[in-house]
N, CA, C and O atoms as a Maestro MAE file, in Angstrom:
{
 s_m_m2io_version
 :::
 2.0.0
}

f_m_ct {
 s_m_title
 :::
 protein
 m_atom[288] {
  # First column is atom index #
  i_m_mmod_type
  r_m_x_coord
  r_m_y_coord
  r_m_z_coord
  i_m_residue_number
  s_m_chain_name
  s_m_pdb_residue_name
  s_m_pdb_atom_name
  i_m_atomic_number
  :::
  1 25 4.357 -7.596 -27.350 1 A "MET " " N  " 7
  2 3 4.051 -8.218 -26.136 1 A "MET " " CA " 6
  3 2 4.534 -7.366 -24.829 1 A "MET " " C  " 6
  4 15 3.790 -7.181 -23.866 1 A "MET " " O  " 8
  5 25 5.805 -6.896 -24.907 2 A "PHE " " N  " 7
  6 3 6.188 -6.072 -23.840 2 A "PHE " " CA " 6
  7 2 5.340 -4.775 -23.400 2 A "PHE " " C  " 6
  8 15 5.176 -4.335 -22.262 2 A "PHE " " O  " 8
  9 25 4.797 -4.237 -24.753 3 A "ILE " " N  " 7
  10 3 4.047 -2.924 -24.708 3 A "ILE " " CA " 6
  11 2 2.653 -3.282 -24.044 3 A "ILE " " C  " 6
  12 15 2.155 -2.520 -23.215 3 A "ILE " " O  " 8
  13 25 2.073 -4.392 -24.405 4 A "SER " " N  " 7
  14 3 0.849 -4.746 -23.824 4 A "SER " " CA " 6
  15 2 0.794 -4.847 -22.345 4 A "SER " " C  " 6
  16 15 -0.144 -4.429 -21.665 4 A "SER " " O  " 8
  17 25 1.962 -5.486 -21.847 5 A "GLU " " N  " 7
  18 3 2.137 -5.608 -20.344 5 A "GLU " " CA " 6
  19 2 2.209 -4.398 -19.644 5 A "GLU " " C  " 6
  20 15 1.777 -4.303 -18.495 5 A "GLU " " O  " 8
  21 25 2.851 -3.228 -20.401 6 A "LEU " " N  " 7
  22 3 3.139 -2.020 -19.705 6 A "LEU " " CA " 6
  23 2 1.922 -1.022 -19.883 6 A "LEU " " C  " 6
  24 15 1.877 0.017 -19.224 6 A "LEU " " O  " 8
  25 25 1.032 -1.334 -20.705 7 A "SER " " N  " 7
  26 3 -0.179 -0.434 -20.963 7 A "SER " " CA " 6
  27 2 -0.966 -0.009 -19.725 7 A "SER " " C  " 6
  28 15 -1.253 1.178 -19.570 7 A "SER " " O  " 8
  29 25 -1.345 -0.995 -18.788 8 A "PRO " " N  " 7
  30 3 -2.020 -0.583 -17.618 8 A "PRO " " CA " 6
  31 2 -1.283 0.403 -16.784 8 A "PRO " " C  " 6
  32 15 -1.928 1.247 -16.164 8 A "PRO " " O  " 8
  33 25 -0.009 0.368 -16.718 9 A "LEU " " N  " 7
  34 3 0.951 1.239 -16.195 9 A "LEU " " CA " 6
  35 2 0.858 2.754 -16.610 9 A "LEU " " C  " 6
  36 15 0.727 3.722 -15.861 9 A "LEU " " O  " 8
  37 25 0.954 2.729 -17.967 10 A "PHE " " N  " 7
  38 3 0.831 4.125 -18.552 10 A "PHE " " CA " 6
  39 2 -0.701 4.608 -18.511 10 A "PHE " " C  " 6
  40 15 -0.922 5.819 -18.513 10 A "PHE " " O  " 8
  41 25 -1.686 3.758 -18.477 11 A "LYS " " N  " 7
  42 3 -3.075 4.305 -18.257 11 A "LYS " " CA " 6
  43 2 -3.157 4.830 -16.902 11 A "LYS " " C  " 6
  44 15 -3.775 5.884 -16.754 11 A "LYS " " O  " 8
  45 25 -2.665 4.298 -15.950 12 A "GLU " " N  " 7
  46 3 -2.849 4.733 -14.529 12 A "GLU " " CA " 6
  47 2 -1.885 6.102 -14.371 12 A "GLU " " C  " 6
  48 15 -2.211 7.003 -13.598 12 A "GLU " " O  " 8
  49 25 -0.865 6.153 -15.049 13 A "LEU " " N  " 7
  50 3 0.143 7.334 -15.120 13 A "LEU " " CA " 6
  51 2 -0.753 8.483 -15.647 13 A "LEU " " C  " 6
  52 15 -0.871 9.575 -15.090 13 A "LEU " " O  " 8
  53 25 -1.351 8.114 -16.755 14 A "ALA " " N  " 7
  54 3 -2.050 9.294 -17.374 14 A "ALA " " CA " 6
  55 2 -3.485 9.713 -16.726 14 A "ALA " " C  " 6
  56 15 -3.946 10.810 -17.043 14 A "ALA " " O  " 8
  57 25 -4.090 9.008 -15.972 15 A "GLN " " N  " 7
  58 3 -5.239 9.210 -15.387 15 A "GLN " " CA " 6
  59 2 -5.032 9.916 -14.039 15 A "GLN " " C  " 6
  60 15 -5.838 10.757 -13.642 15 A "GLN " " O  " 8
  61 25 -3.942 9.565 -13.340 16 A "HIS " " N  " 7
  62 3 -3.629 10.152 -11.844 16 A "HIS " " CA " 6
  63 2 -2.150 10.215 -11.755 16 A "HIS " " C  " 6
  64 15 -1.519 9.384 -11.103 16 A "HIS " " O  " 8
  65 25 -1.525 11.301 -12.476 17 A "PRO " " N  " 7
  66 3 -0.098 11.471 -12.456 17 A "PRO " " CA " 6
  67 2 0.510 11.758 -11.093 17 A "PRO " " C  " 6
  68 15 1.545 11.194 -10.736 17 A "PRO " " O  " 8
  69 25 -0.074 12.554 -10.404 18 A "VAL " " N  " 7
  70 3 0.548 12.843 -9.073 18 A "VAL " " CA " 6
  71 2 0.498 11.762 -7.949 18 A "VAL " " C  " 6
  72 15 1.437 11.544 -7.184 18 A "VAL " " O  " 8
  73 25 -0.661 11.130 -7.931 19 A "SER " " N  " 7
  74 3 -0.698 9.976 -6.994 19 A "SER " " CA " 6
  75 2 0.073 8.757 -7.478 19 A "SER " " C  " 6
  76 15 0.598 8.010 -6.653 19 A "SER " " O  " 8
  77 25 0.165 8.514 -8.851 20 A "PHE " " N  " 7
  78 3 1.154 7.560 -9.336 20 A "PHE " " CA " 6
  79 2 2.505 7.788 -9.175 20 A "PHE " " C  " 6
  80 15 3.203 6.815 -8.888 20 A "PHE " " O  " 8
  81 25 3.078 8.999 -9.316 21 A "MET " " N  " 7
  82 3 4.378 9.307 -9.025 21 A "MET " " CA " 6
  83 2 4.640 9.208 -7.509 21 A "MET " " C  " 6
  84 15 5.713 8.741 -7.129 21 A "MET " " O  " 8
  85 25 3.723 9.617 -6.636 22 A "GLY " " N  " 7
  86 3 3.967 9.546 -5.232 22 A "GLY " " CA " 6
  87 2 4.136 8.131 -4.839 22 A "GLY " " C  " 6
  88 15 5.061 7.793 -4.100 22 A "GLY " " O  " 8
  89 25 3.237 7.258 -5.330 23 A "GLY " " N  " 7
  90 3 3.397 5.707 -5.105 23 A "GLY " " CA " 6
  91 2 4.484 5.179 -5.514 23 A "GLY " " C  " 6
  92 15 5.005 4.279 -4.855 23 A "GLY " " O  " 8
  93 25 5.081 5.670 -6.770 24 A "PHE " " N  " 7
  94 3 6.158 5.057 -7.434 24 A "PHE " " CA " 6
  95 2 7.457 5.496 -6.657 24 A "PHE " " C  " 6
  96 15 8.363 4.692 -6.436 24 A "PHE " " O  " 8
  97 25 7.501 6.749 -6.272 25 A "VAL " " N  " 7
  98 3 8.759 7.159 -5.402 25 A "VAL " " CA " 6
  99 2 8.820 6.495 -4.226 25 A "VAL " " C  " 6
  100 15 9.852 5.913 -3.889 25 A "VAL " " O  " 8
  101 25 7.645 6.512 -3.422 26 A "SER " " N  " 7
  102 3 7.655 5.832 -2.104 26 A "SER " " CA " 6
  103 2 7.991 4.266 -2.227 26 A "SER " " C  " 6
  104 15 8.539 3.643 -1.317 26 A "SER " " O  " 8
  105 25 7.636 3.744 -3.350 27 A "GLY " " N  " 7
  106 3 7.999 2.253 -3.560 27 A "GLY " " CA " 6
  107 2 9.510 2.049 -3.860 27 A "GLY " " C  " 6
  108 15 10.192 1.150 -3.367 27 A "GLY " " O  " 8
  109 25 9.980 3.063 -4.791 28 A "VAL " " N  " 7
  110 3 11.443 3.007 -4.976 28 A "VAL " " CA " 6
  111 2 12.337 3.223 -3.736 28 A "VAL " " C  " 6
  112 15 13.350 2.562 -3.510 28 A "VAL " " O  " 8
  113 25 11.892 4.148 -3.008 29 A "LEU " " N  " 7
  114 3 12.637 4.515 -1.790 29 A "LEU " " CA " 6
  115 2 12.348 3.476 -0.563 29 A "LEU " " C  " 6
  116 15 13.001 3.404 0.478 29 A "LEU " " O  " 8
  117 25 11.273 2.730 -0.912 30 A "ARG " " N  " 7
  118 3 10.934 1.691 0.189 30 A "ARG " " CA " 6
  119 2 10.473 2.392 1.492 30 A "ARG " " C  " 6
  120 15 10.778 1.985 2.613 30 A "ARG " " O  " 8
  121 25 9.703 3.491 1.240 31 A "LEU " " N  " 7
  122 3 9.080 4.088 2.542 31 A "LEU " " CA " 6
  123 2 7.872 3.415 2.971 31 A "LEU " " C  " 6
  124 15 7.032 3.005 2.170 31 A "LEU " " O  " 8
  125 25 7.770 3.290 4.306 32 A "ASN " " N  " 7
  126 3 6.703 2.851 4.866 32 A "ASN " " CA " 6
  127 2 5.763 3.905 5.324 32 A "ASN " " C  " 6
  128 15 6.176 4.637 6.224 32 A "ASN " " O  " 8
  129 25 4.622 4.098 4.877 33 A "LEU " " N  " 7
  130 3 3.777 5.174 5.127 33 A "LEU " " CA " 6
  131 2 3.223 5.181 6.403 33 A "LEU " " C  " 6
  132 15 2.541 6.142 6.758 33 A "LEU " " O  " 8
  133 25 3.468 4.045 7.286 34 A "ASN " " N  " 7
  134 3 2.987 3.933 8.783 34 A "ASN " " CA " 6
  135 2 4.066 4.393 9.760 34 A "ASN " " C  " 6
  136 15 3.834 4.403 10.969 34 A "ASN " " O  " 8
  137 25 5.229 4.772 9.264 35 A "GLU " " N  " 7
  138 3 6.195 5.119 10.146 35 A "GLU " " CA " 6
  139 2 6.571 6.497 9.968 35 A "GLU " " C  " 6
  140 15 6.280 7.074 8.921 35 A "GLU " " O  " 8
  141 25 7.295 7.169 11.049 36 A "ASP " " N  " 7
  142 3 7.861 8.514 10.971 36 A "ASP " " CA " 6
  143 2 9.008 8.516 10.089 36 A "ASP " " C  " 6
  144 15 9.723 7.524 9.946 36 A "ASP " " O  " 8
  145 25 9.198 9.650 9.477 37 A "PRO " " N  " 7
  146 3 8.526 10.966 9.485 37 A "PRO " " CA " 6
  147 2 7.415 10.933 8.456 37 A "PRO " " C  " 6
  148 15 6.652 11.898 8.398 37 A "PRO " " O  " 8
  149 25 7.258 9.890 7.628 38 A "VAL " " N  " 7
  150 3 6.130 10.032 6.601 38 A "VAL " " CA " 6
  151 2 4.904 10.085 7.189 38 A "VAL " " C  " 6
  152 15 4.112 10.903 6.720 38 A "VAL " " O  " 8
  153 25 4.491 9.274 8.286 39 A "LYS " " N  " 7
  154 3 3.264 9.308 8.945 39 A "LYS " " CA " 6
  155 2 3.036 10.593 9.439 39 A "LYS " " C  " 6
  156 15 1.939 11.095 9.196 39 A "LYS " " O  " 8
  157 25 3.915 11.269 10.133 40 A "THR " " N  " 7
  158 3 3.571 12.756 10.743 40 A "THR " " CA " 6
  159 2 3.319 13.778 9.604 40 A "THR " " C  " 6
  160 15 2.502 14.696 9.683 40 A "THR " " O  " 8
  161 25 4.110 13.517 8.540 41 A "TRP " " N  " 7
  162 3 3.930 14.397 7.335 41 A "TRP " " CA " 6
  163 2 2.488 14.271 6.875 41 A "TRP " " C  " 6
  164 15 1.845 15.256 6.514 41 A "TRP " " O  " 8
  165 25 2.023 13.115 6.893 42 A "LEU " " N  " 7
  166 3 0.792 12.865 6.241 42 A "LEU " " CA " 6
  167 2 -0.347 13.318 7.022 42 A "LEU " " C  " 6
  168 15 -1.304 13.888 6.498 42 A "LEU " " O  " 8
  169 25 -0.256 13.062 8.336 43 A "ASN " " N  " 7
  170 3 -1.178 13.610 9.544 43 A "ASN " " CA " 6
  171 2 -1.225 14.950 9.368 43 A "ASN " " C  " 6
  172 15 -2.323 15.507 9.340 43 A "ASN " " O  " 8
  173 25 0.088 15.750 9.207 44 A "LYS " " N  " 7
  174 3 -0.011 17.250 9.384 44 A "LYS " " CA " 6
  175 2 -0.576 17.685 8.221 44 A "LYS " " C  " 6
  176 15 -1.146 18.771 8.323 44 A "LYS " " O  " 8
  177 25 -0.594 17.098 7.001 45 A "ASN " " N  " 7
  178 3 -1.319 17.667 5.746 45 A "ASN " " CA " 6
  179 2 -2.664 17.017 5.588 45 A "ASN " " C  " 6
  180 15 -3.125 16.878 4.456 45 A "ASN " " O  " 8
  181 25 -3.279 16.638 6.575 46 A "HIS " " N  " 7
  182 3 -4.601 16.056 6.651 46 A "HIS " " CA " 6
  183 2 -4.988 15.167 5.674 46 A "HIS " " C  " 6
  184 15 -6.086 15.220 5.120 46 A "HIS " " O  " 8
  185 25 -3.986 14.209 5.396 47 A "CYS " " N  " 7
  186 3 -4.231 13.130 4.489 47 A "CYS " " CA " 6
  187 2 -4.944 12.056 5.289 47 A "CYS " " C  " 6
  188 15 -4.779 11.848 6.491 47 A "CYS " " O  " 8
  189 25 -5.807 11.361 4.422 48 A "SER " " N  " 7
  190 3 -6.568 10.241 5.282 48 A "SER " " CA " 6
  191 2 -5.578 9.152 5.611 48 A "SER " " C  " 6
  192 15 -4.474 9.099 5.069 48 A "SER " " O  " 8
  193 25 -6.023 8.227 6.570 49 A "GLU " " N  " 7
  194 3 -5.166 7.283 7.078 49 A "GLU " " CA " 6
  195 2 -4.900 6.303 6.032 49 A "GLU " " C  " 6
  196 15 -5.818 5.870 5.335 49 A "GLU " " O  " 8
  197 25 -3.621 5.909 5.879 50 A "VAL " " N  " 7
  198 3 -3.278 5.109 4.686 50 A "VAL " " CA " 6
  199 2 -3.716 3.701 4.746 50 A "VAL " " C  " 6
  200 15 -4.308 3.244 3.768 50 A "VAL " " O  " 8
  201 25 -3.485 2.922 5.832 51 A "SER " " N  " 7
  202 3 -4.091 1.689 6.099 51 A "SER " " CA " 6
  203 2 -4.830 1.629 7.514 51 A "SER " " C  " 6
  204 15 -4.265 1.932 8.565 51 A "SER " " O  " 8
  205 25 -5.996 1.255 7.435 52 A "PRO " " N  " 7
  206 3 -6.825 1.174 8.752 52 A "PRO " " CA " 6
  207 2 -6.227 0.025 9.672 52 A "PRO " " C  " 6
  208 15 -5.731 -1.020 9.252 52 A "PRO " " O  " 8
  209 25 -6.344 0.353 10.826 53 A "LYS " " N  " 7
  210 3 -5.774 -0.762 11.816 53 A "LYS " " CA " 6
  211 2 -6.891 -1.666 12.006 53 A "LYS " " C  " 6
  212 15 -8.038 -1.235 12.122 53 A "LYS " " O  " 8
  213 25 -6.565 -3.090 12.048 54 A "VAL " " N  " 7
  214 3 -7.498 -4.045 12.163 54 A "VAL " " CA " 6
  215 2 -7.462 -4.535 13.596 54 A "VAL " " C  " 6
  216 15 -6.380 -4.888 14.065 54 A "VAL " " O  " 8
  217 25 -8.600 -4.582 14.348 55 A "THR " " N  " 7
  218 3 -8.779 -4.990 15.606 55 A "THR " " CA " 6
  219 2 -8.805 -6.506 15.722 55 A "THR " " C  " 6
  220 15 -9.049 -7.135 14.692 55 A "THR " " O  " 8
  221 25 -8.603 -7.108 16.750 56 A "PRO " " N  " 7
  222 3 -8.671 -8.660 16.869 56 A "PRO " " CA " 6
  223 2 -10.085 -9.185 16.838 56 A "PRO " " C  " 6
  224 15 -10.310 -10.359 16.546 56 A "PRO " " O  " 8
  225 25 -11.093 -8.277 17.154 57 A "ASP " " N  " 7
  226 3 -12.513 -8.670 17.093 57 A "ASP " " CA " 6
  227 2 -12.882 -8.622 15.601 57 A "ASP " " C  " 6
  228 15 -13.733 -9.426 15.220 57 A "ASP " " O  " 8
  229 25 -12.348 -7.785 14.727 58 A "ALA " " N  " 7
  230 3 -12.675 -7.628 13.354 58 A "ALA " " CA " 6
  231 2 -12.349 -8.829 12.490 58 A "ALA " " C  " 6
  232 15 -13.057 -9.176 11.545 58 A "ALA " " O  " 8
  233 25 -11.245 -9.442 12.863 59 A "ASP " " N  " 7
  234 3 -10.940 -10.685 12.120 59 A "ASP " " CA " 6
  235 2 -11.270 -11.991 12.602 59 A "ASP " " C  " 6
  236 15 -10.635 -13.001 12.302 59 A "ASP " " O  " 8
  237 25 -12.391 -11.957 13.446 60 A "ASN " " N  " 7
  238 3 -12.946 -13.159 14.060 60 A "ASN " " CA " 6
  239 2 -11.968 -14.159 14.623 60 A "ASN " " C  " 6
  240 15 -12.062 -15.362 14.381 60 A "ASN " " O  " 8
  241 25 -10.928 -13.577 15.461 61 A "GLY " " N  " 7
  242 3 -10.035 -14.370 16.186 61 A "GLY " " CA " 6
  243 2 -8.872 -14.895 15.473 61 A "GLY " " C  " 6
  244 15 -7.950 -15.423 16.093 61 A "GLY " " O  " 8
  245 25 -8.869 -14.762 14.054 62 A "LYS " " N  " 7
  246 3 -7.722 -15.403 13.403 62 A "LYS " " CA " 6
  247 2 -6.465 -14.444 13.604 62 A "LYS " " C  " 6
  248 15 -6.554 -13.230 13.790 62 A "LYS " " O  " 8
  249 25 -5.332 -15.142 13.541 63 A "THR " " N  " 7
  250 3 -4.070 -14.432 13.727 63 A "THR " " CA " 6
  251 2 -3.454 -14.161 12.368 63 A "THR " " C  " 6
  252 15 -3.732 -14.896 11.420 63 A "THR " " O  " 8
  253 25 -2.647 -13.155 12.239 64 A "SER " " N  " 7
  254 3 -1.981 -13.056 10.982 64 A "SER " " CA " 6
  255 2 -0.625 -13.652 11.018 64 A "SER " " C  " 6
  256 15 -0.063 -13.911 12.082 64 A "SER " " O  " 8
  257 25 -0.091 -13.873 9.838 65 A "GLY " " N  " 7
  258 3 1.164 -14.544 9.953 65 A "GLY " " CA " 6
  259 2 1.029 -16.067 9.217 65 A "GLY " " C  " 6
  260 15 0.029 -16.475 8.628 65 A "GLY " " O  " 8
  261 25 2.175 -16.722 9.390 66 A "PRO " " N  " 7
  262 3 2.164 -18.124 8.988 66 A "PRO " " CA " 6
  263 2 1.336 -19.003 9.808 66 A "PRO " " C  " 6
  264 15 1.317 -18.890 11.034 66 A "PRO " " O  " 8
  265 25 0.611 -19.926 9.139 67 A "GLN " " N  " 7
  266 3 -0.383 -20.911 9.924 67 A "GLN " " CA " 6
  267 2 0.071 -22.437 9.430 67 A "GLN " " C  " 6
  268 15 0.485 -22.723 8.307 67 A "GLN " " O  " 8
  269 25 -0.085 -23.207 10.387 68 A "ARG " " N  " 7
  270 3 0.306 -24.678 10.043 68 A "ARG " " CA " 6
  271 2 -0.808 -25.190 9.304 68 A "ARG " " C  " 6
  272 15 -1.965 -24.883 9.593 68 A "ARG " " O  " 8
  273 25 -0.475 -26.044 8.255 69 A "ILE " " N  " 7
  274 3 -1.411 -26.658 7.464 69 A "ILE " " CA " 6
  275 2 -0.911 -28.060 7.274 69 A "ILE " " C  " 6
  276 15 0.304 -28.252 7.224 69 A "ILE " " O  " 8
  277 25 -1.842 -29.149 7.155 70 A "SER " " N  " 7
  278 3 -1.501 -30.426 6.926 70 A "SER " " CA " 6
  279 2 -1.884 -31.057 5.524 70 A "SER " " C  " 6
  280 15 -3.072 -31.088 5.202 70 A "SER " " O  " 8
  281 25 -1.098 -31.463 4.846 71 A "ILE " " N  " 7
  282 3 -1.429 -32.079 3.461 71 A "ILE " " CA " 6
  283 2 -1.321 -33.484 3.433 71 A "ILE " " C  " 6
  284 15 -0.228 -34.032 3.575 71 A "ILE " " O  " 8
  285 25 -2.504 -34.191 3.238 72 A "ASP " " N  " 7
  286 3 -2.381 -35.643 3.058 72 A "ASP " " CA " 6
  287 2 -2.199 -36.221 1.746 72 A "ASP " " C  " 6
  288 15 -2.098 -37.441 1.616 72 A "ASP " " O  " 8
  :::
 }
 m_bond[287] {
  # First column is bond index #
  i_m_from
  i_m_to
  i_m_order
  :::
  1 1 2 1
  2 2 3 1
  3 3 4 2
  4 3 5 1
  5 5 6 1
  6 6 7 1
  7 7 8 2
  8 7 9 1
  9 9 10 1
  10 10 11 1
  11 11 12 2
  12 11 13 1
  13 13 14 1
  14 14 15 1
  15 15 16 2
  16 15 17 1
  17 17 18 1
  18 18 19 1
  19 19 20 2
  20 19 21 1
  21 21 22 1
  22 22 23 1
  23 23 24 2
  24 23 25 1
  25 25 26 1
  26 26 27 1
  27 27 28 2
  28 27 29 1
  29 29 30 1
  30 30 31 1
  31 31 32 2
  32 31 33 1
  33 33 34 1
  34 34 35 1
  35 35 36 2
  36 35 37 1
  37 37 38 1
  38 38 39 1
  39 39 40 2
  40 39 41 1
  41 41 42 1
  42 42 43 1
  43 43 44 2
  44 43 45 1
  45 45 46 1
  46 46 47 1
  47 47 48 2
  48 47 49 1
  49 49 50 1
  50 50 51 1
  51 51 52 2
  52 51 53 1
  53 53 54 1
  54 54 55 1
  55 55 56 2
  56 55 57 1
  57 57 58 1
  58 58 59 1
  59 59 60 2
  60 59 61 1
  61 61 62 1
  62 62 63 1
  63 63 64 2
  64 63 65 1
  65 65 66 1
  66 66 67 1
  67 67 68 2
  68 67 69 1
  69 69 70 1
  70 70 71 1
  71 71 72 2
  72 71 73 1
  73 73 74 1
  74 74 75 1
  75 75 76 2
  76 75 77 1
  77 77 78 1
  78 78 79 1
  79 79 80 2
  80 79 81 1
  81 81 82 1
  82 82 83 1
  83 83 84 2
  84 83 85 1
  85 85 86 1
  86 86 87 1
  87 87 88 2
  88 87 89 1
  89 89 90 1
  90 90 91 1
  91 91 92 2
  92 91 93 1
  93 93 94 1
  94 94 95 1
  95 95 96 2
  96 95 97 1
  97 97 98 1
  98 98 99 1
  99 99 100 2
  100 99 101 1
  101 101 102 1
  102 102 103 1
  103 103 104 2
  104 103 105 1
  105 105 106 1
  106 106 107 1
  107 107 108 2
  108 107 109 1
  109 109 110 1
  110 110 111 1
  111 111 112 2
  112 111 113 1
  113 113 114 1
  114 114 115 1
  115 115 116 2
  116 115 117 1
  117 117 118 1
  118 118 119 1
  119 119 120 2
  120 119 121 1
  121 121 122 1
  122 122 123 1
  123 123 124 2
  124 123 125 1
  125 125 126 1
  126 126 127 1
  127 127 128 2
  128 127 129 1
  129 129 130 1
  130 130 131 1
  131 131 132 2
  132 131 133 1
  133 133 134 1
  134 134 135 1
  135 135 136 2
  136 135 137 1
  137 137 138 1
  138 138 139 1
  139 139 140 2
  140 139 141 1
  141 141 142 1
  142 142 143 1
  143 143 144 2
  144 143 145 1
  145 145 146 1
  146 146 147 1
  147 147 148 2
  148 147 149 1
  149 149 150 1
  150 150 151 1
  151 151 152 2
  152 151 153 1
  153 153 154 1
  154 154 155 1
  155 155 156 2
  156 155 157 1
  157 157 158 1
  158 158 159 1
  159 159 160 2
  160 159 161 1
  161 161 162 1
  162 162 163 1
  163 163 164 2
  164 163 165 1
  165 165 166 1
  166 166 167 1
  167 167 168 2
  168 167 169 1
  169 169 170 1
  170 170 171 1
  171 171 172 2
  172 171 173 1
  173 173 174 1
  174 174 175 1
  175 175 176 2
  176 175 177 1
  177 177 178 1
  178 178 179 1
  179 179 180 2
  180 179 181 1
  181 181 182 1
  182 182 183 1
  183 183 184 2
  184 183 185 1
  185 185 186 1
  186 186 187 1
  187 187 188 2
  188 187 189 1
  189 189 190 1
  190 190 191 1
  191 191 192 2
  192 191 193 1
  193 193 194 1
  194 194 195 1
  195 195 196 2
  196 195 197 1
  197 197 198 1
  198 198 199 1
  199 199 200 2
  200 199 201 1
  201 201 202 1
  202 202 203 1
  203 203 204 2
  204 203 205 1
  205 205 206 1
  206 206 207 1
  207 207 208 2
  208 207 209 1
  209 209 210 1
  210 210 211 1
  211 211 212 2
  212 211 213 1
  213 213 214 1
  214 214 215 1
  215 215 216 2
  216 215 217 1
  217 217 218 1
  218 218 219 1
  219 219 220 2
  220 219 221 1
  221 221 222 1
  222 222 223 1
  223 223 224 2
  224 223 225 1
  225 225 226 1
  226 226 227 1
  227 227 228 2
  228 227 229 1
  229 229 230 1
  230 230 231 1
  231 231 232 2
  232 231 233 1
  233 233 234 1
  234 234 235 1
  235 235 236 2
  236 235 237 1
  237 237 238 1
  238 238 239 1
  239 239 240 2
  240 239 241 1
  241 241 242 1
  242 242 243 1
  243 243 244 2
  244 243 245 1
  245 245 246 1
  246 246 247 1
  247 247 248 2
  248 247 249 1
  249 249 250 1
  250 250 251 1
  251 251 252 2
  252 251 253 1
  253 253 254 1
  254 254 255 1
  255 255 256 2
  256 255 257 1
  257 257 258 1
  258 258 259 1
  259 259 260 2
  260 259 261 1
  261 261 262 1
  262 262 263 1
  263 263 264 2
  264 263 265 1
  265 265 266 1
  266 266 267 1
  267 267 268 2
  268 267 269 1
  269 269 270 1
  270 270 271 1
  271 271 272 2
  272 271 273 1
  273 273 274 1
  274 274 275 1
  275 275 276 2
  276 275 277 1
  277 277 278 1
  278 278 279 1
  279 279 280 2
  280 279 281 1
  281 281 282 1
  282 282 283 1
  283 283 284 2
  284 283 285 1
  285 285 286 1
  286 286 287 1
  287 287 288 2
  :::
 }
}
């Protein structure tokens, strides 16, 4: 059972080892790819933008974050 849960992890590691390890290390170190010095290093190495910026017009005026709901 435990092996079947880890099989997608090993499959991704076998298909893309460099990108998998980069993502794993950045997750372990809790690096934010949108902050310096990581952002400047990615820009200097001509890497694509990590996460595109969302403009207020693109999300139809909805705000991000917690929203109030009422449950009857």
